[in-house]
C-alpha positions as CSV (number, residue, x, y, z in Angstrom):
1,M,2.4,-0.4,-1.2
2,I,-0.6,0.0,0.8
3,N,0.4,-1.9,4.2
4,T,-2.0,-4.4,6.5
5,P,-0.7,-6.1,9.4
6,N,1.0,-9.3,8.2
7,S,0.1,-10.8,11.9
8,M,-3.4,-11.1,10.4
9,T,-3.4,-14.6,9.3
10,A,-6.0,-16.2,6.9
11,Q,-7.9,-18.1,9.9
12,S,-8.2,-15.0,11.6
13,S,-9.7,-13.0,8.7
14,A,-11.9,-16.2,7.5
15,S,-14.7,-15.5,10.2
16,S,-15.6,-12.4,8.4
17,S,-15.7,-14.0,5.2
18,S,-17.8,-16.9,6.4
19,A,-19.9,-14.2,8.2
20,N,-20.8,-12.3,5.0
21,P,-24.3,-13.6,3.7
22,Q,-23.0,-12.2,0.1
23,S,-20.1,-14.4,0.0
24,S,-21.5,-16.8,-2.5
25,A,-23.5,-14.1,-4.5
26,P,-22.3,-13.5,-8.2
27,L,-19.9,-10.8,-8.4
28,K,-20.3,-8.1,-11.0
29,A,-17.7,-6.9,-13.5
30,H,-18.4,-3.2,-13.3
31,F,-19.6,-0.4,-11.1
32,K,-21.2,3.1,-11.2
33,T,-19.7,6.5,-10.2
34,P,-21.1,10.1,-11.1
35,E,-18.1,10.3,-13.7
36,G,-19.0,6.9,-15.4
37,R,-18.8,3.2,-15.1
38,Y,-15.5,1.3,-13.9
39,K,-15.1,-1.8,-15.3
40,L,-13.1,-5.0,-14.6
41,Q,-10.4,-5.4,-17.4
42,Y,-8.5,-8.2,-16.1
43,E,-7.0,-10.2,-13.5
44,K,-3.5,-11.2,-11.9
45,T,-2.9,-14.1,-9.8
46,Y,-0.4,-16.9,-9.3
47,P,-0.5,-20.0,-11.5
48,S,-3.0,-22.7,-10.6
49,G,-0.4,-25.6,-11.0
50,V,1.4,-24.4,-7.9
51,L,-1.8,-23.8,-5.8
52,H,-1.3,-27.0,-3.8
53,L,2.4,-25.9,-2.9
54,F,1.0,-23.0,-0.5
55,H,-0.5,-23.4,2.7
56,T,-1.7,-19.7,3.0
57,K,-0.7,-18.2,6.3
58,F,0.2,-14.7,5.7
59,V,-2.0,-12.0,4.0
60,S,-0.9,-11.4,0.3
61,Q,0.3,-7.6,-0.4
62,V,0.8,-5.7,-3.5
63,T,3.3,-3.3,-4.5
64,L,3.3,-1.4,-7.7
65,A,6.9,-0.7,-9.4
66,Q,7.7,1.1,-12.6
67,L,11.4,0.8,-14.1
68,K,12.3,3.5,-16.0
69,D,14.0,3.2,-19.3
70,K,18.0,2.0,-19.1
71,P,20.2,1.1,-22.2
72,S,20.1,-2.7,-23.0
73,S,23.4,-4.8,-22.7
74,A,21.9,-7.4,-25.0
75,T,23.8,-8.0,-28.2
76,S,20.9,-9.3,-29.9
77,L,17.4,-8.6,-30.0
78,P,14.4,-10.8,-31.5
79,T,13.5,-9.8,-35.1
80,T,9.9,-10.5,-35.3
81,S,6.8,-10.0,-32.9
82,A,6.1,-13.8,-33.1
83,S,9.5,-14.5,-32.0
84,V,9.0,-12.1,-29.2
85,A,6.0,-13.5,-28.1
86,S,7.2,-16.7,-28.0
87,G,10.4,-16.0,-26.4
88,M,8.4,-14.6,-23.5
89,R,6.0,-17.7,-23.0
90,T,9.2,-20.0,-23.0
91,A,10.9,-18.0,-20.4
92,A,7.9,-17.9,-18.3
93,A,7.3,-21.4,-18.4
94,R,10.9,-22.1,-17.3
95,L,10.7,-19.8,-14.5
96,L,7.4,-20.6,-12.9
97,G,7.6,-24.5,-13.7
98,S,4.3,-24.9,-15.4
99,G,3.3,-28.3,-15.9
100,N,-0.4,-27.9,-16.9
101,G,0.3,-26.8,-20.6
102,R,-1.0,-23.2,-20.1
103,T,1.2,-20.4,-21.4
104,L,2.1,-18.3,-18.8
105,G,1.6,-14.9,-18.7
106,F,0.9,-7.8,-9.5
107,G,2.5,-3.4,-4.4
108,G,2.7,-1.2,0.3
109,G,2.6,0.3,1.7
110,N,3.5,0.7,2.7
111,G,2.1,3.3,4.2
112,G,4.2,5.7,1.6
113,T,2.5,5.0,-1.6
114,K,4.0,5.8,-4.9
115,H,1.5,6.1,-7.7
116,V,2.9,5.2,-10.9
117,S,1.6,4.8,-14.5
118,G,2.4,4.8,-17.9
119,P,2.2,2.9,-21.3
120,S,5.7,1.2,-20.7
121,R,5.8,-2.3,-21.7
122,L,7.8,-5.4,-20.3
123,A,10.4,-6.4,-22.9
124,P,10.5,-10.0,-23.8
125,L,12.0,-12.5,-21.6
126,G,13.8,-15.4,-23.1
127,A,15.3,-16.3,-26.2
128,S,13.8,-15.9,-29.6
129,S,13.3,-19.4,-30.4
130,T,11.0,-21.6,-28.3
131,S,13.9,-24.4,-28.9
132,N,16.2,-22.6,-27.3
133,L,15.4,-23.4,-23.6
134,T,19.2,-22.8,-22.5
135,S,19.5,-19.3,-23.7
136,S,19.7,-16.4,-20.9
137,P,16.4,-14.0,-20.8
138,V,17.0,-10.5,-22.1
139,F,15.1,-7.9,-20.5
140,Y,15.3,-4.4,-22.0
141,G,15.3,-2.4,-18.7
142,K,11.6,-0.8,-18.5
143,G,7.8,-1.7,-17.4
144,T,5.5,-1.2,-15.0
145,F,5.0,-4.6,-12.6
146,L,2.6,-5.5,-9.8
147,I,4.7,-7.5,-7.2
148,F,2.8,-9.6,-4.8
149,N,3.5,-12.5,-2.0
150,V,1.8,-15.7,-1.8
151,G,3.1,-18.4,0.6
152,D,7.1,-19.0,0.3
153,A,7.2,-16.8,-3.0
154,I,7.1,-13.6,-4.5
155,F,5.4,-13.3,-7.8
156,I,5.7,-10.6,-10.4
157,S,3.6,-9.6,-13.5
158,D,3.6,-7.1,-16.1
159,L,0.6,-4.7,-15.6
160,N,0.2,-3.6,-18.9
161,S,-0.2,-7.3,-20.1
162,Q,-3.7,-9.1,-19.9
163,D,-1.8,-12.5,-19.1
164,K,-3.1,-13.6,-15.8
165,D,-0.3,-15.4,-14.5
166,P,3.4,-13.9,-13.7
167,I,6.2,-13.5,-15.5
168,K,8.4,-14.4,-12.8
169,S,8.7,-16.3,-9.3
170,I,11.2,-16.2,-6.5
171,H,10.8,-18.5,-3.7
172,F,12.4,-18.5,-0.3
173,S,13.3,-21.5,2.5
174,N,12.9,-21.3,6.1
175,S,10.8,-18.3,6.0
176,S,7.8,-16.4,4.0
177,P,7.8,-12.6,2.5
178,V,5.2,-10.6,4.2
179,C,5.8,-7.2,2.9
180,H,7.4,-5.5,0.3
181,A,8.2,-2.0,-1.1
182,F,9.9,-0.5,-4.3
183,D,11.9,2.8,-4.5
184,S,11.0,4.7,-7.7
185,E,13.6,7.4,-6.5
186,A,16.4,5.2,-6.3
187,L,19.4,6.3,-8.3
188,D,21.0,3.4,-8.4
189,G,21.6,-0.1,-7.0
190,D,18.9,-1.6,-4.8
191,D,15.4,-0.2,-5.1
192,F,13.3,-3.5,-3.8
193,L,12.8,-4.5,-0.3
194,V,11.5,-7.7,1.3
195,G,10.3,-8.3,4.9
196,M,10.2,-11.9,6.2
197,S,8.2,-13.5,8.7
198,T,11.5,-14.1,10.8
199,G,12.3,-10.4,11.1
200,E,15.2,-10.8,8.4
201,V,15.1,-8.1,5.2
202,Y,16.3,-8.2,1.9
203,S,17.7,-5.7,-0.5
204,V,17.7,-6.1,-4.1
205,S,17.6,-4.8,-7.8
206,L,14.4,-5.5,-9.1
207,R,16.1,-5.1,-12.9
208,Q,18.4,-7.7,-11.8
209,Q,15.7,-10.2,-10.9
210,L,13.7,-10.1,-14.1
211,Q,17.3,-10.7,-15.7
212,D,17.8,-13.8,-14.1
213,P,16.2,-16.9,-15.0
214,G,16.5,-18.5,-11.6
215,K,14.0,-18.7,-8.8
216,K,16.3,-17.4,-6.1
217,L,17.0,-13.8,-5.2
218,V,20.2,-12.7,-6.9
219,G,22.7,-10.0,-5.6
220,A,20.9,-9.5,-2.4
221,R,21.9,-7.6,0.5
222,H,21.0,-9.4,3.9
223,Y,19.9,-7.4,6.8
224,N,19.1,-8.7,10.5
225,K,20.6,-12.1,9.4
226,D,19.2,-15.0,11.8
227,G,17.7,-12.3,13.7
228,S,20.5,-10.8,15.2
229,V,19.0,-7.4,16.0
230,S,15.2,-8.6,16.2
231,S,13.4,-12.2,15.7
232,S,10.2,-10.5,15.8
233,R,8.1,-10.6,12.4
234,C,8.1,-7.8,9.9
235,T,5.1,-5.9,9.3
236,S,6.0,-3.1,7.1
237,V,9.0,-2.0,5.0
238,A,9.0,1.5,3.3
239,W,11.8,3.6,1.7
240,V,12.0,7.1,3.1
241,P,11.2,9.9,0.3
242,K,13.8,12.5,-0.5
243,R,16.6,10.3,1.3
244,D,18.2,8.1,-1.1
245,G,18.8,4.5,0.1
246,V,17.4,5.0,3.5
247,F,14.4,2.8,4.7
248,V,12.6,1.6,7.9
249,V,11.4,-1.8,8.6
250,S,8.8,-2.2,11.7
251,H,8.2,-5.2,13.6
252,M,5.5,-6.9,15.9
253,D,7.4,-6.2,19.2
254,G,6.6,-2.5,18.5
255,N,10.2,-1.5,17.4
256,M,11.2,0.1,14.1
257,Y,14.8,0.0,12.5
258,L,16.1,2.6,10.4
259,Y,18.7,1.3,7.4
260,E,20.8,2.9,5.0
261,K,21.4,0.4,1.8
262,H,24.8,2.2,1.3
263,K,26.3,1.0,4.4
264,D,27.5,-2.6,5.4
265,A,24.6,-5.0,5.9
266,A,26.2,-6.6,8.8
267,S,24.3,-6.1,11.8
268,D,25.1,-4.2,15.1
269,P,22.9,-5.2,17.9
270,S,24.0,-3.2,20.4
271,F,21.2,-0.8,21.5
272,P,20.0,-0.4,25.1
273,I,17.5,-2.1,26.8
274,I,13.9,-0.4,26.4
275,K,13.0,0.5,30.0
276,D,9.3,1.7,29.5
277,Q,7.7,-0.3,26.6
278,T,4.8,2.1,26.7
279,Q,7.0,5.3,25.9
280,F,8.4,6.3,22.7
281,S,12.1,6.4,22.5
282,V,15.0,6.6,19.9
283,A,18.7,5.0,20.4
284,H,21.3,5.1,18.0
285,A,23.7,2.2,16.8
286,R,27.2,2.4,18.5
287,N,28.8,1.7,15.1
288,I,28.3,4.1,12.5
289,K,29.5,1.8,9.8
290,T,26.8,-1.1,9.9
291,N,23.2,-1.3,10.1
292,P,20.7,-0.8,11.5
293,I,21.6,2.9,12.1
294,A,18.8,3.5,14.6
295,R,16.0,1.9,16.6
296,W,12.7,3.7,17.2
297,H,10.4,1.9,20.1
298,I,7.2,3.3,18.8
299,C,4.5,1.5,20.8
300,Q,3.7,-1.4,23.1
301,G,2.5,-4.3,20.6
302,S,2.9,-4.6,16.9
303,I,3.6,-1.5,14.6
304,N,0.6,-2.6,12.1
305,G,1.6,0.0,9.3
306,V,4.3,2.9,8.3
307,A,3.5,5.6,5.8
308,F,5.5,8.6,4.6
309,S,4.4,12.1,3.6
310,N,5.2,12.7,0.0
311,D,8.0,15.2,0.9
312,G,9.3,12.6,3.5
313,V,9.1,15.2,6.4
314,F,6.3,13.3,8.5
315,M,5.9,9.6,9.2
316,A,2.8,8.2,10.3
317,T,2.4,4.9,12.1
318,V,-0.5,2.7,13.1
319,G,-0.5,-0.4,15.8
320,R,-2.1,-3.0,17.7
321,D,-2.8,-0.5,20.8
322,G,-5.3,1.3,18.2
323,Y,-3.1,4.5,17.8
324,L,-2.2,6.6,15.2
325,R,1.0,8.4,15.6
326,V,2.5,10.9,13.6
327,F,6.5,11.9,13.8
328,D,8.6,14.7,12.3
329,F,11.3,12.0,10.9
330,A,14.3,14.2,10.7
331,R,13.9,15.4,14.1
332,E,12.9,12.1,15.7
333,L,10.0,13.8,17.4
334,L,6.6,12.7,17.9
335,I,4.4,15.6,17.4
336,C,0.8,14.3,17.6
337,G,-1.7,11.4,17.6
338,G,-4.9,9.8,18.5
339,K,-6.6,6.5,19.5
340,G,-9.4,5.0,17.1
341,Y,-12.6,4.4,18.4
342,Y,-11.9,0.8,19.4
343,G,-9.5,-2.0,18.6
344,A,-6.4,-1.9,16.7
345,L,-5.6,0.4,13.7
346,L,-4.6,-1.8,10.7
347,C,-3.7,0.8,7.9
348,C,-2.7,4.3,7.1
349,A,-2.2,6.9,4.1
350,W,-1.4,10.3,3.3
351,S,-2.9,12.8,1.2
352,A,-0.8,14.0,-1.7
353,D,-0.8,17.5,-0.2
354,G,0.3,16.0,3.1
355,K,-2.6,17.9,4.8
356,Y,-4.8,14.8,5.7
357,I,-4.1,11.0,6.8
358,L,-6.6,8.1,6.5
359,A,-6.4,5.3,8.8
360,G,-8.6,2.2,9.1
361,G,-8.8,-0.9,11.6
362,E,-11.0,-3.0,13.5
363,D,-13.6,-0.5,14.5
364,D,-14.8,-0.8,10.6
365,L,-14.3,2.9,10.5
366,V,-12.1,5.2,8.3
367,H,-10.5,7.8,10.4
368,I,-9.9,11.1,8.5
369,W,-7.0,13.1,10.5
370,S,-6.3,16.6,9.9
371,M,-2.7,17.8,10.4
372,E,-3.9,21.2,10.9
373,D,-6.2,20.4,13.5
374,R,-4.4,17.8,15.0
375,K,-7.2,15.5,15.3
376,I,-9.6,13.1,14.0
377,V,-12.2,15.3,11.8
378,A,-14.4,12.8,10.3
379,W,-15.2,9.2,10.3
380,G,-16.4,7.0,7.3
381,E,-18.8,4.6,8.1
382,G,-19.5,1.8,5.4
383,H,-17.5,-1.3,6.0
384,S,-19.2,-4.1,7.7
385,S,-15.6,-5.5,8.9
386,F,-12.0,-4.7,9.5
387,V,-10.6,-1.9,7.2
388,S,-7.7,-3.4,5.7
389,G,-6.5,-0.9,3.3
390,V,-7.0,3.0,2.2
391,A,-5.6,5.1,-0.3
392,F,-5.9,8.5,-1.8
393,D,-6.5,8.9,-5.4
394,P,-4.0,11.1,-6.6
395,F,-5.2,11.5,-9.7
396,W,-8.9,12.5,-9.3
397,L,-9.7,15.8,-10.3
398,S,-12.0,18.1,-8.4
399,P,-15.2,19.1,-10.4
400,S,-16.4,22.8,-10.7
401,S,-18.8,24.0,-8.1
402,D,-22.0,25.8,-9.3
403,D,-20.4,29.3,-9.4
404,G,-17.6,27.7,-11.7
405,E,-14.9,27.5,-8.8
406,E,-13.1,24.3,-8.1
407,E,-13.9,23.3,-5.0
408,T,-11.2,21.6,-2.7
409,M,-12.1,17.9,-3.1
410,Y,-10.4,14.7,-2.2
411,R,-11.1,11.3,-3.7
412,F,-10.2,8.3,-1.6
413,G,-10.8,4.3,-1.6
414,T,-10.6,1.6,1.1
415,V,-11.0,-1.9,1.4
416,G,-12.2,-4.4,4.1
417,Q,-12.7,-7.8,5.1
418,D,-16.2,-7.2,4.0
419,T,-14.9,-7.9,0.5
420,Q,-15.7,-4.3,-0.6
421,L,-14.3,-1.6,-2.3
422,L,-15.5,2.0,-1.1
423,L,-15.0,5.2,-2.8
424,W,-15.7,8.3,-1.1
425,D,-15.8,12.1,-2.0
426,L,-14.7,14.5,0.6
427,V,-15.1,18.4,0.4
428,M,-13.2,20.2,2.7
429,D,-14.0,23.7,2.1
430,D,-17.4,23.0,3.7
431,I,-16.3,21.0,6.5
432,V,-18.2,21.6,9.6
433,V,-16.6,20.0,12.9
434,P,-18.7,20.1,16.0
435,L,-15.6,20.4,18.5
436,S,-14.0,24.0,18.3
437,R,-10.4,24.2,17.1
438,S,-7.9,23.0,19.4
439,L,-5.3,25.8,20.7
440,L,-2.8,23.8,19.1
441,S,-4.5,24.2,15.7
442,R,-4.6,28.1,16.0
443,S,-1.1,28.4,16.4
444,Q,-0.6,27.1,12.9
445,G,-0.7,29.2,9.8
446,S,-3.4,28.5,7.3
447,G,-1.5,29.9,4.2
448,S,1.5,27.3,3.8
449,Q,1.3,24.0,1.9
450,S,2.4,21.9,4.7
451,P,1.0,22.8,8.4
452,H,4.2,22.5,9.7
453,A,6.5,23.2,6.8
454,N,8.7,26.2,8.9
455,G,9.5,23.0,11.7
456,S,8.1,24.9,14.5
457,Y,5.3,23.0,16.9
458,P,3.5,23.9,19.9
459,A,4.4,23.3,23.3
460,A,2.4,20.2,23.5
461,V,4.5,18.3,21.2
462,G,3.8,14.3,21.5
463,S,0.5,14.5,23.2
464,L,-1.9,11.6,22.0
465,L,-5.5,12.2,22.2
466,P,-8.1,9.7,23.5
467,S,-10.8,7.9,21.5
468,P,-13.5,10.6,20.5
469,K,-17.0,10.3,21.2
470,Q,-19.4,9.5,18.4
471,K,-21.3,12.3,19.0
472,D,-18.3,14.8,18.4
473,I,-17.2,13.4,14.8
474,P,-19.3,13.9,11.8
475,K,-19.9,10.9,9.8
476,L,-19.4,10.4,6.2
477,A,-20.9,7.9,3.9
478,P,-19.3,6.0,1.0
479,L,-20.1,7.2,-2.9
480,V,-20.1,3.9,-4.0
481,A,-20.0,0.3,-2.6
482,H,-18.8,-2.6,-4.4
483,R,-18.2,-6.3,-3.6
484,V,-15.1,-7.1,-5.7
485,D,-14.4,-10.5,-4.5
486,H,-15.3,-13.7,-2.6
487,E,-12.2,-13.5,-0.5
488,P,-11.5,-10.6,2.4
489,L,-9.2,-7.8,0.7
490,S,-5.7,-6.8,1.7
491,G,-5.1,-3.5,-0.3
492,L,-5.8,-1.2,-3.4
493,I,-3.8,0.8,-5.4
494,F,-4.6,3.9,-7.7
495,T,-3.1,4.4,-10.7
496,R,-3.8,6.9,-13.6
497,D,-5.8,4.5,-15.7
498,S,-7.2,2.2,-13.2
499,V,-7.7,1.2,-9.6
500,L,-6.3,-2.1,-8.2
501,T,-7.7,-4.4,-5.7
502,A,-6.1,-7.2,-3.8
503,C,-7.4,-10.2,-1.9
504,R,-5.6,-12.0,1.2
505,E,-5.0,-14.8,-1.2
506,G,-3.2,-13.4,-4.1
507,H,-5.6,-12.3,-6.6
508,I,-5.3,-9.0,-8.0
509,K,-8.1,-7.4,-10.1
510,I,-7.8,-4.0,-12.4
511,W,-10.6,-1.6,-12.7
512,M,-10.4,0.6,-15.6
513,R,-11.7,4.2,-15.2
514,P,-14.1,5.6,-17.2
515,T,-13.8,6.8,-20.5
516,A,-14.8,10.2,-21.8
517,S,-17.7,8.7,-23.6
518,S,-18.8,6.9,-20.8
519,S,-19.0,9.5,-18.3
520,V,-22.2,10.8,-16.7
521,K,-23.3,14.2,-17.5
522,G,-23.6,16.4,-14.5
523,Q,-21.4,15.4,-11.6
524,G,-24.0,16.2,-9.2
525,Q,-25.9,12.7,-9.7
526,L,-25.9,9.4,-10.3
527,S,-27.7,7.8,-13.0
528,N,-30.3,6.6,-10.6
529,G,-30.4,9.9,-8.9
530,G,-28.3,9.1,-5.7
531,D,-26.0,11.3,-3.8
532,A,-22.7,12.2,-6.0
533,I,-21.1,14.3,-3.7
534,V,-20.7,13.6,0.1
535,K,-19.7,16.4,1.9
536,I,-18.7,16.6,5.8
537,K,-21.2,19.1,6.7
538,E,-23.6,16.6,5.5
539,I,-23.4,14.9,9.2
540,R,-24.7,11.5,9.1
541,S,-25.1,9.0,11.9
542,S,-25.3,6.1,10.0
543,S,-24.1,4.9,6.5
544,N,-27.5,4.6,5.0
545,G,-26.5,6.9,2.1
546,K,-23.9,4.5,0.5
547,V,-24.6,3.3,-3.2
548,H,-24.4,-0.4,-4.1
549,R,-23.4,-1.3,-7.6
């Protein structure tokens, strides 16, 4: 999941929506890129029949989850395709309580985004006969799902179904879900986390939730119950890659707690008092048998987003104080970081190779941070309001250059409260940075896949850079800018076949990638002759080069 701060309420972001002069203009169901046309395939949302139950207070977040094959424990299976479809519609109607006669048909984060795709389909829920409403639903153990929060509920939709409505809802009392994350690497047990507005956290088995016909969590482990450790609102939850069962929970008070799902869920609040709120510190629990096992005090004010590199070595955070911080997670070290141009940073994401970090926030800029240079190497200009979601596209294939050699190119996307999706191309082979490299970066080898793979760091570990000056940072313009919704956007996810965008109200759109037949000949130009590849060496002072579709 791509995380944005859940302290951002609908009211705070409404101003950007009302200020947008295009808010009432019709939306287009496609946009063009050099490789072809992206088309709006279908949408996901919650049932209209329950709209009146929700008072939108927290921003809707989206998590993508893939359940892999698992032997079915069911003793009987539906025998016809008609009975399968009938059983699913019946189960969905029971789960969601639709009373409007409609048949009922989206994930993070988190900073450490897990990109999944595939043709796997949801097995039927419900009995094979529409008249048998008391039968337990049958779930065959695989599928790709979109999970999103709205109001006091979590909704689950089948990604590979064109049904607009979800197949499952989970409701909470006395609290609202504000963030969630799925662990595709889980070996057993719980694989799904839910962070609450009260600071409490639940871990559950997603498969078990889909098997159960009710509207409450089943088999949940309850952490920080009744705010025994922290009553501050959760802002992000994330599983730690390559560390089975280990996850982190960040809060609005600047603290992040480390948990292990295999240990007792009972909370041990015996952490020392934080003497200096402005300094990074780590404290370990006295009782090693209970959770949480450690507390990281990261900043003064809210931690707005947490993201892990794919190898789990590094963790990035962004906060209300406007700083991006990068940690060596296992060594519990703050290794570098820097401040944005102004205002809070709201979201962050890693490149697949761990060399770059994207961050966005209240300065309307996209910050591109280099792990080798230990600083911001470019700004992306194109949004007209807060940047609420950032993500690299791990399925993007770099085109060949004029001499036949493949260029090192990154494709990434961003969404904002200006309701726009922006796509960017970044060619790092031709980077021109006005500032000379720091002594820190010169001490690093340039040949390794990870800039700090050997675990050694310069002497100035933990230094945070001030806000850079505008004249010192190269500017990028977006490849494409497309308004995808009438409401401010909260996140985006790339899959092999599509790009998913989500708005704060809980509406998700699936934009299918161009097919081979629709690709534009020649990667160098758009159909109207606009710029197709934006290189950092083309230093720009404004976003005039963006292409609207």
